[in-house]
C-alpha positions as CSV (number, residue, x, y, z in Angstrom):
1,M,0.5,-0.3,0.0
2,G,3.1,2.8,0.4
3,L,5.0,4.0,-2.3
4,E,6.7,2.0,-4.6
5,F,9.5,3.4,-6.8
6,T,11.0,2.1,-10.1
7,F,14.9,1.2,-10.5
8,L,14.8,4.2,-12.7
9,E,12.4,6.6,-10.7
10,N,15.1,5.4,-7.4
11,I,17.8,6.6,-9.3
12,F,16.0,10.3,-9.8
13,I,15.5,10.0,-6.2
14,G,19.9,9.4,-5.9
15,V,20.1,12.2,-8.1
16,S,18.5,14.0,-6.6
17,V,19.6,13.3,-3.3
18,I,23.3,14.3,-4.3
19,L,22.0,17.3,-6.2
20,I,21.5,18.8,-2.4
21,I,24.2,17.7,-1.2
22,A,26.0,19.4,-3.9
23,T,23.1,22.6,-3.3
24,F,25.3,23.3,0.1
25,F,28.1,23.0,-1.2
26,C,27.1,26.2,-3.5
27,L,26.0,27.2,-0.8
28,Y,28.9,27.3,1.0
29,R,30.6,29.2,-1.9
30,A,27.2,32.2,-2.0
31,V,28.5,33.0,1.3
32,V,31.9,33.0,2.2
33,G,33.2,33.3,-1.7
34,P,35.7,36.0,-2.1
35,S,34.0,38.6,-5.1
36,E,30.6,38.9,-5.5
37,A,31.0,37.7,-8.6
38,D,31.4,34.7,-6.8
39,R,28.4,35.0,-4.8
40,V,25.8,35.8,-7.8
41,V,27.0,33.0,-9.7
42,A,27.2,30.1,-7.1
43,I,23.6,31.1,-6.0
44,N,22.6,31.1,-9.9
45,I,23.6,27.5,-9.3
46,I,21.5,27.0,-6.6
47,G,18.7,28.3,-8.9
48,T,19.2,26.3,-11.9
49,K,19.8,23.3,-9.4
50,T,16.8,23.5,-7.4
51,V,14.7,23.5,-11.2
52,V,16.1,19.9,-12.3
53,I,15.7,18.5,-8.6
54,I,11.7,19.6,-8.3
55,S,11.6,17.6,-12.4
56,L,12.9,15.1,-10.9
57,I,10.2,15.2,-8.0
58,A,7.6,16.2,-10.7
59,F,8.3,12.9,-12.4
60,V,9.1,10.7,-9.9
61,L,5.2,11.4,-8.4
62,K,4.3,11.9,-11.5
63,Q,2.9,15.1,-10.9
64,E,2.8,17.3,-13.8
65,F,2.1,20.7,-12.3
66,F,5.1,21.3,-10.3
67,L,6.9,21.3,-13.2
68,D,4.8,24.5,-14.0
69,V,7.2,25.1,-10.1
70,A,10.0,24.3,-11.8
71,L,9.4,26.9,-14.5
72,V,8.5,30.1,-13.2
73,Y,11.1,29.0,-10.4
74,A,13.8,29.5,-13.0
75,L,11.7,32.6,-14.1
76,I,12.3,33.8,-10.8
77,S,16.2,32.7,-10.8
78,F,16.7,34.4,-13.5
79,V,15.5,37.9,-13.9
80,A,17.3,37.5,-10.4
81,T,20.5,37.3,-11.9
82,I,20.0,39.9,-14.0
83,G,18.9,42.5,-11.4
84,I,21.9,41.5,-8.9
85,A,24.3,41.8,-11.9
86,K,22.8,44.9,-13.3
87,Y,23.5,46.0,-9.8
88,M,26.7,44.8,-9.5
89,E,28.0,46.9,-12.7
90,K,26.2,50.4,-12.2
91,G,25.7,50.6,-8.6
92,A,22.0,51.1,-8.5
93,L,18.6,48.7,-10.1
94,E,17.7,52.1,-12.8
């Protein structure tokens, strides 16, 4: 009666766990990064990994609306990265 996963779904779950662990390494780089550019790149990588993790979860749980969430999250992450890069270049968001 519980959740029974196929071999491929188990692989996707394992990949998700590995990506979550890798995300914590990027979080460390975002906090400690020697420059602002390193921090922006680390935050962008975290956003990208989050989109992939949400997509894998959507496949494993067979819930297609998670893909909509992943697309919206990707768009927000992209706009935020552009805004931060513009702020770093000009010192303002004008």
